[in-house]
N, C-alpha and C positions, 0 to 999 in steps of 0.2 A: 895760240899766242903765248910766247914765253914770258915768265915773270922777271922783272928787272932785277939784275944782281945787287943794284944800289940805288938809292934816292937821295935827292937833296931834300933837306928839311930846313926851310927858313928858320933862323935862330936870332933872337933878339937879346943883347946884352941888358942886364938889369939897369945899368946906369944910363942906357939910351932909350929905355922903354917909353917913358913919357914923351920924349921928343918925337919918337916913331909914331905913337898913338896919334899926336896932334898933327903930324905931317902927312900921314896916310889918308887917302881919300875914304878909306873904310875904318879908319883908326877906331871909331866909336864901337864897332863891332868886337873889338879886342877887350878882354876882361880889364876893368879899371886897375886891378892890381897885378903887378908883375908876377908875384908868387902864384897867383891863381892861374895865370897863363902857362907859367913853367910846369906846374904840376900836371895840368891838362895836356900839354904838349909832350912831357916825358912819358906819360901814359900811352898816348898814341904811338910815340917812337917805340916803346917797348913791345906793342902789338905788332907793329911792322917787322921788328926784329924777330919775333917769334915765328913770324911766317917765312923766315929765311932770307929776308932781304936786308942788307946792310943800309943803315942810315947815316948820311953825312950831314952833320950840322953845318949850315952855310950862314955865316953872319950877315944880317942885314943892316948896313950902315946907311943913314939917310942920304948923305952927299953922293956916294957911289951908286946906291940904287936909283936915286932921282935922276942922275945923269944917264944911267943906263936906260931908264924908262924913257926920257927924252930922245936919246940917240935911236931906240928901237920902235918908237911909237906905241910902247906898251903900257897899259894903265897901271897905276901903282897899287892896285888891289890884291887881293888874296892870290887870284890866278896869276897876276904878274909877278908876285913874290915866288910862287911856285916855279913859274917858267925860269926865273932869274936863278934860282937854286939848282934847278936842273940843268941849265947851261953850265953852271960852274962845275957840277958834278961830271957832266959829259966832257969836260975839258975844252969847251968852247969859252973863251975869255971874255965875259961880258964887260969887263972893265975898260 
């Protein structure tokens, strides 16, 4: 099985982080502070890049993501956000 050339990484803007945490079904699992989430996510991003896989940051916006979840029947949890990001990177327009 070959390694993907690029992967989508769900990315949260600092100004929307609190609203996202409050609206996501698993939002309580995200760190309370944006800075903590950002540092951990950037570390993971670097590790993936070191393996030779390009990382594409995919912004998660509450309205667009919620609408996509409703349309596709996908839960709005971590696996749903990963699928959303993967579909954007693959070029399938989830919007």
